[in-house]
MARFI-302425 format. One record per residue (C-alpha): x, y, z; residue in one letter; residue number from 0. Coordinates in nm, 2 decimals. Example, Ala and Ser with C-alpha at 12.3 -4.5 7.8 and 13.67 -1.06 7.14 Angstrom:
# residues 2
+--------+--------+--------+---+-----+
|     c1 |     c2 |     c3 | r |   k |
+--------+--------+--------+---+-----+
|   1.23 |  -0.45 |   0.78 | A |   0 |
|   1.37 |  -0.11 |   0.71 | S |   1 |
+--------+--------+--------+---+-----+
//
This chain:
# residues 243
+--------+--------+--------+---+-----+
|     c1 |     c2 |     c3 | r |   k |
+--------+--------+--------+---+-----+
|   0.00 |   0.00 |   0.00 | M |   0 |
|   0.13 |   0.34 |  -0.09 | N |   1 |
|   0.13 |   0.61 |   0.18 | T |   2 |
|   0.10 |   0.95 |   0.02 | I |   3 |
|   0.14 |   1.30 |   0.16 | L |   4 |
|  -0.04 |   1.59 |  -0.02 | I |   5 |
|   0.08 |   1.93 |   0.07 | V |   6 |
|  -0.17 |   2.18 |  -0.07 | E |   7 |
|  -0.33 |   2.49 |   0.08 | D |   8 |
|  -0.63 |   2.51 |  -0.15 | I |   9 |
|  -0.89 |   2.26 |  -0.01 | P |  10 |
|  -1.06 |   2.19 |  -0.35 | L |  11 |
|  -0.73 |   2.12 |  -0.52 | V |  12 |
|  -0.62 |   1.90 |  -0.23 | A |  13 |
|  -0.94 |   1.70 |  -0.24 | E |  14 |
|  -0.91 |   1.67 |  -0.62 | R |  15 |
|  -0.56 |   1.53 |  -0.59 | V |  16 |
|  -0.67 |   1.29 |  -0.31 | A |  17 |
|  -0.96 |   1.16 |  -0.53 | D |  18 |
|  -0.72 |   1.10 |  -0.82 | L |  19 |
|  -0.49 |   0.91 |  -0.58 | C |  20 |
|  -0.77 |   0.68 |  -0.47 | H |  21 |
|  -0.88 |   0.63 |  -0.83 | Q |  22 |
|  -0.54 |   0.53 |  -0.95 | H |  23 |
|  -0.41 |   0.32 |  -0.66 | F |  24 |
|  -0.61 |   0.01 |  -0.55 | Q |  25 |
|  -0.49 |   0.07 |  -0.19 | Y |  26 |
|  -0.34 |   0.39 |  -0.06 | C |  27 |
|  -0.33 |   0.59 |   0.26 | D |  28 |
|  -0.35 |   0.97 |   0.19 | V |  29 |
|  -0.27 |   1.24 |   0.43 | H |  30 |
|  -0.36 |   1.61 |   0.36 | L |  31 |
|  -0.17 |   1.91 |   0.51 | V |  32 |
|  -0.18 |   2.28 |   0.41 | S |  33 |
|   0.15 |   2.43 |   0.52 | S |  34 |
|   0.52 |   2.35 |   0.52 | T |  35 |
|   0.52 |   2.34 |   0.90 | Q |  36 |
|   0.24 |   2.08 |   0.91 | M |  37 |
|   0.42 |   1.89 |   0.64 | A |  38 |
|   0.75 |   1.88 |   0.84 | K |  39 |
|   0.56 |   1.75 |   1.14 | E |  40 |
|   0.38 |   1.49 |   0.94 | S |  41 |
|   0.71 |   1.37 |   0.78 | L |  42 |
|   0.87 |   1.33 |   1.12 | S |  43 |
|   0.58 |   1.12 |   1.24 | Q |  44 |
|   0.50 |   0.90 |   0.94 | H |  45 |
|   0.66 |   0.71 |   0.66 | R |  46 |
|   0.57 |   0.81 |   0.31 | Y |  47 |
|   0.62 |   0.66 |  -0.04 | D |  48 |
|   0.52 |   0.97 |  -0.23 | L |  49 |
|   0.48 |   1.34 |  -0.16 | M |  50 |
|   0.26 |   1.56 |  -0.38 | L |  51 |
|   0.37 |   1.92 |  -0.32 | L |  52 |
|   0.25 |   2.27 |  -0.41 | D |  53 |
|   0.54 |   2.51 |  -0.40 | L |  54 |
|   0.33 |   2.81 |  -0.29 | N |  55 |
|   0.16 |   2.75 |   0.04 | L |  56 |
|   0.00 |   3.06 |   0.19 | N |  57 |
|   0.31 |   3.25 |   0.11 | G |  58 |
|   0.54 |   2.98 |   0.23 | D |  59 |
|   0.80 |   2.86 |  -0.01 | D |  60 |
|   0.77 |   2.49 |  -0.08 | G |  61 |
|   1.14 |   2.47 |  -0.17 | F |  62 |
|   1.21 |   2.49 |   0.20 | S |  63 |
|   1.03 |   2.17 |   0.24 | L |  64 |
|   1.23 |   2.01 |  -0.05 | L |  65 |
|   1.55 |   2.11 |   0.14 | E |  66 |
|   1.41 |   1.96 |   0.46 | H |  67 |
|   1.32 |   1.64 |   0.29 | A |  68 |
|   1.61 |   1.61 |   0.04 | S |  69 |
|   1.75 |   1.29 |   0.20 | S |  70 |
|   1.42 |   1.13 |   0.27 | A |  71 |
|   1.34 |   0.79 |   0.11 | S |  72 |
|   1.03 |   0.89 |  -0.08 | F |  73 |
|   0.96 |   1.04 |  -0.42 | H |  74 |
|   0.82 |   1.39 |  -0.48 | T |  75 |
|   0.59 |   1.52 |  -0.75 | I |  76 |
|   0.53 |   1.89 |  -0.77 | I |  77 |
|   0.18 |   2.02 |  -0.84 | I |  78 |
|   0.18 |   2.40 |  -0.89 | T |  79 |
|   0.05 |   2.69 |  -1.09 | A |  80 |
|   0.41 |   2.82 |  -1.14 | S |  81 |
|   0.57 |   2.62 |  -1.43 | P |  82 |
|   0.86 |   2.86 |  -1.44 | E |  83 |
|   0.99 |   2.70 |  -1.12 | K |  84 |
|   1.02 |   2.35 |  -1.28 | A |  85 |
|   1.40 |   2.38 |  -1.35 | T |  86 |
|   1.48 |   2.47 |  -0.99 | K |  87 |
|   1.25 |   2.20 |  -0.86 | A |  88 |
|   1.42 |   1.93 |  -1.06 | F |  89 |
|   1.75 |   2.04 |  -0.90 | D |  90 |
|   1.61 |   1.89 |  -0.58 | Y |  91 |
|   1.56 |   1.55 |  -0.75 | G |  92 |
|   1.18 |   1.57 |  -0.78 | V |  93 |
|   1.03 |   1.30 |  -0.99 | L |  94 |
|   0.78 |   1.50 |  -1.20 | D |  95 |
|   0.62 |   1.85 |  -1.23 | F |  96 |
|   0.24 |   1.89 |  -1.29 | I |  97 |
|   0.09 |   2.23 |  -1.36 | T |  98 |
|  -0.25 |   2.33 |  -1.24 | K |  99 |
|  -0.53 |   2.27 |  -1.32 | P | 100 |
|  -0.45 |   1.90 |  -1.26 | V | 101 |
|  -0.60 |   1.68 |  -1.53 | T | 102 |
|  -0.66 |   1.31 |  -1.49 | E | 103 |
|  -0.45 |   1.23 |  -1.79 | K | 104 |
|  -0.14 |   1.43 |  -1.67 | R | 105 |
|  -0.18 |   1.30 |  -1.32 | F | 106 |
|  -0.19 |   0.94 |  -1.45 | K | 107 |
|   0.13 |   1.00 |  -1.65 | Q | 108 |
|   0.31 |   1.13 |  -1.34 | A | 109 |
|   0.19 |   0.84 |  -1.12 | I | 110 |
|   0.29 |   0.58 |  -1.38 | E | 111 |
|   0.63 |   0.73 |  -1.39 | R | 112 |
|   0.65 |   0.70 |  -1.01 | Y | 113 |
|   0.54 |   0.34 |  -1.03 | E | 114 |
|   0.80 |   0.26 |  -1.30 | N | 115 |
|   1.08 |   0.42 |  -1.10 | V | 116 |
|   0.97 |   0.23 |  -0.79 | T | 117 |
|   0.98 |  -0.10 |  -0.98 | Q | 118 |
|   1.31 |  -0.03 |  -1.15 | N | 119 |
|   1.48 |   0.09 |  -0.83 | S | 120 |
|   1.53 |  -0.28 |  -0.74 | R | 121 |
|   1.77 |  -0.32 |  -1.03 | Q | 122 |
|   1.92 |   0.03 |  -1.01 | Q | 123 |
|   1.99 |   0.08 |  -0.64 | I | 124 |
|   2.36 |   0.08 |  -0.56 | S | 125 |
|   2.36 |   0.29 |  -0.24 | Q | 126 |
|   2.14 |   0.40 |   0.04 | L | 127 |
|   2.10 |   0.76 |   0.16 | S | 128 |
|   2.09 |   0.84 |   0.53 | I | 129 |
|   2.10 |   1.14 |   0.76 | K | 130 |
|   2.40 |   1.13 |   0.99 | H | 131 |
|   2.52 |   1.41 |   1.22 | S | 132 |
|   2.29 |   1.65 |   1.03 | G | 133 |
|   2.43 |   1.56 |   0.69 | K | 134 |
|   2.33 |   1.34 |   0.41 | V | 135 |
|   2.55 |   1.03 |   0.36 | M | 136 |
|   2.54 |   0.76 |   0.09 | F | 137 |
|   2.64 |   0.41 |   0.19 | I | 138 |
|   2.73 |   0.18 |  -0.11 | P | 139 |
|   2.53 |  -0.14 |  -0.09 | V | 140 |
|   2.86 |  -0.34 |  -0.13 | E | 141 |
|   2.98 |  -0.19 |   0.20 | D | 142 |
|   2.68 |  -0.33 |   0.39 | I | 143 |
|   2.76 |  -0.63 |   0.62 | H | 144 |
|   2.40 |  -0.68 |   0.72 | F | 145 |
|   2.09 |  -0.49 |   0.82 | I | 146 |
|   1.91 |  -0.53 |   1.15 | Q | 147 |
|   1.56 |  -0.42 |   1.25 | A | 148 |
|   1.54 |  -0.13 |   1.50 | A | 149 |
|   1.17 |  -0.08 |   1.58 | G | 150 |
|   1.02 |   0.12 |   1.30 | N | 151 |
|   1.36 |   0.18 |   1.16 | Y | 152 |
|   1.66 |  -0.02 |   1.04 | S | 153 |
|   2.02 |  -0.03 |   1.14 | E | 154 |
|   2.28 |  -0.06 |   0.86 | I | 155 |
|   2.60 |  -0.24 |   0.98 | I | 156 |
|   2.89 |  -0.19 |   0.76 | T | 157 |
|   3.21 |  -0.40 |   0.72 | Y | 158 |
|   3.40 |  -0.13 |   0.90 | S | 159 |
|   3.17 |  -0.20 |   1.21 | N | 160 |
|   2.99 |   0.13 |   1.18 | Q | 161 |
|   2.61 |   0.14 |   1.25 | T | 162 |
|   2.38 |   0.39 |   1.08 | F | 163 |
|   2.01 |   0.43 |   1.13 | L | 164 |
|   1.79 |   0.42 |   0.82 | H | 165 |
|   1.44 |   0.57 |   0.82 | D | 166 |
|   1.29 |   0.28 |   0.63 | K | 167 |
|   1.17 |  -0.03 |   0.81 | N | 168 |
|   1.28 |  -0.39 |   0.73 | M | 169 |
|   0.99 |  -0.45 |   0.50 | E | 170 |
|   1.06 |  -0.15 |   0.29 | Q | 171 |
|   1.43 |  -0.21 |   0.26 | L | 172 |
|   1.36 |  -0.58 |   0.17 | T | 173 |
|   1.16 |  -0.45 |  -0.13 | K | 174 |
|   1.42 |  -0.20 |  -0.23 | M | 175 |
|   1.71 |  -0.45 |  -0.21 | L | 176 |
|   1.52 |  -0.76 |  -0.33 | A | 177 |
|   1.75 |  -0.85 |  -0.62 | T | 178 |
|   2.06 |  -0.88 |  -0.40 | K | 179 |
|   1.94 |  -0.93 |  -0.04 | F | 180 |
|   1.73 |  -1.19 |   0.14 | V | 181 |
|   1.54 |  -1.14 |   0.46 | R | 182 |
|   1.67 |  -1.44 |   0.67 | I | 183 |
|   1.47 |  -1.35 |   0.98 | H | 184 |
|   1.22 |  -1.08 |   1.08 | R | 185 |
|   1.51 |  -0.89 |   1.23 | S | 186 |
|   1.79 |  -0.95 |   0.97 | Y | 187 |
|   1.86 |  -0.88 |   0.60 | L | 188 |
|   2.17 |  -1.00 |   0.43 | V | 189 |
|   2.32 |  -1.01 |   0.08 | E | 190 |
|   2.26 |  -1.34 |  -0.08 | K | 191 |
|   2.61 |  -1.40 |  -0.22 | N | 192 |
|   2.77 |  -1.32 |   0.12 | K | 193 |
|   2.61 |  -1.63 |   0.28 | I | 194 |
|   2.87 |  -1.90 |   0.37 | G | 195 |
|   2.68 |  -2.17 |   0.55 | A | 196 |
|   2.36 |  -2.28 |   0.71 | I | 197 |
|   2.37 |  -2.44 |   1.05 | S | 198 |
|   2.09 |  -2.68 |   1.17 | N | 199 |
|   2.08 |  -2.69 |   1.55 | Y | 200 |
|   1.78 |  -2.92 |   1.57 | G | 201 |
|   1.43 |  -2.85 |   1.69 | S | 202 |
|   1.37 |  -2.63 |   1.40 | G | 203 |
|   1.65 |  -2.39 |   1.49 | K | 204 |
|   1.89 |  -2.26 |   1.22 | Y | 205 |
|   2.17 |  -2.01 |   1.18 | K | 206 |
|   2.34 |  -1.85 |   0.89 | I | 207 |
|   2.71 |  -1.79 |   0.89 | T | 208 |
|   2.82 |  -1.52 |   0.65 | L | 209 |
|   3.15 |  -1.54 |   0.47 | K | 210 |
|   3.29 |  -1.29 |   0.71 | S | 211 |
|   3.23 |  -1.53 |   1.00 | G | 212 |
|   2.93 |  -1.34 |   1.14 | Q | 213 |
|   2.65 |  -1.56 |   1.26 | Q | 214 |
|   2.29 |  -1.46 |   1.24 | L | 215 |
|   1.96 |  -1.64 |   1.31 | P | 216 |
|   1.77 |  -1.80 |   1.03 | L | 217 |
|   1.40 |  -1.84 |   1.07 | S | 218 |
|   1.25 |  -2.19 |   1.02 | R | 219 |
|   1.00 |  -2.05 |   0.77 | S | 220 |
|   1.26 |  -1.87 |   0.56 | V | 221 |
|   1.48 |  -2.19 |   0.56 | Y | 222 |
|   1.19 |  -2.40 |   0.42 | K | 223 |
|   1.05 |  -2.14 |   0.18 | E | 224 |
|   1.38 |  -1.99 |   0.05 | T | 225 |
|   1.67 |  -2.23 |   0.11 | F | 226 |
|   1.53 |  -2.58 |   0.13 | K | 227 |
|   1.33 |  -2.53 |  -0.19 | K | 228 |
|   1.61 |  -2.35 |  -0.37 | A | 229 |
|   1.82 |  -2.66 |  -0.44 | N | 230 |
|   2.07 |  -2.48 |  -0.66 | A | 231 |
|   2.15 |  -2.24 |  -0.38 | L | 232 |
|   2.16 |  -2.49 |  -0.10 | V | 233 |
|   2.38 |  -2.72 |  -0.30 | S | 234 |
|   2.64 |  -2.44 |  -0.30 | L | 235 |
|   2.63 |  -2.40 |   0.08 | L | 236 |
|   2.77 |  -2.63 |   0.35 | P | 237 |
|   2.49 |  -2.73 |   0.59 | I | 238 |
|   2.61 |  -2.82 |   0.93 | Y | 239 |
|   2.40 |  -3.04 |   1.16 | H | 240 |
|   2.43 |  -3.01 |   1.54 | F | 241 |
|   2.22 |  -3.26 |   1.73 | F | 242 |
+--------+--------+--------+---+-----+
//
């Protein structure tokens, strides 16, 4: 389900955009706010997949919100009556720019672009962006040792033993990294080709040993659904039995 934040100070426009969202997405959770301050508060309290933003909000400059959210892990589509601002908006990495009045055809095109980028991100993602000490950092995927759940967030542990907090939860990161990573446990995500061995401790208890020597728990359901059935993969891994 897509969670969408609409930042628009004209109620009729906000309701129109919300209706279009519900028409296009089979399931979506839409939040409406009318100012940059309300948007910042909402962004700090919720996780969003997409933000639909007007750049002129009761005199407030929407660009300040783009600066605030520049490292966030969601896409932004601008909806505004000021097309001359498009060039500057794209400098912030926005996905698309829709001019008012919003037509169903143009809205659909922008949403389809969002969906295509979201789908293709699985193949394209090579680094994760995080906020660290007030700055934006990019962690190459190849530097990730493993990822561990941390409540509604995730901790990225690198091979240099550094730990960084990412604002996406495990389910979201699993989708983003699906081509290279596998979720071995509700609390752990690892790169597939870094798995060295599977250990069976009996009574349905399993562990995975990474090639680095790091041991992590492997859930029984994941073992059965992912490793036991994937004969080609299992045949490449030593399986140790401890009874």
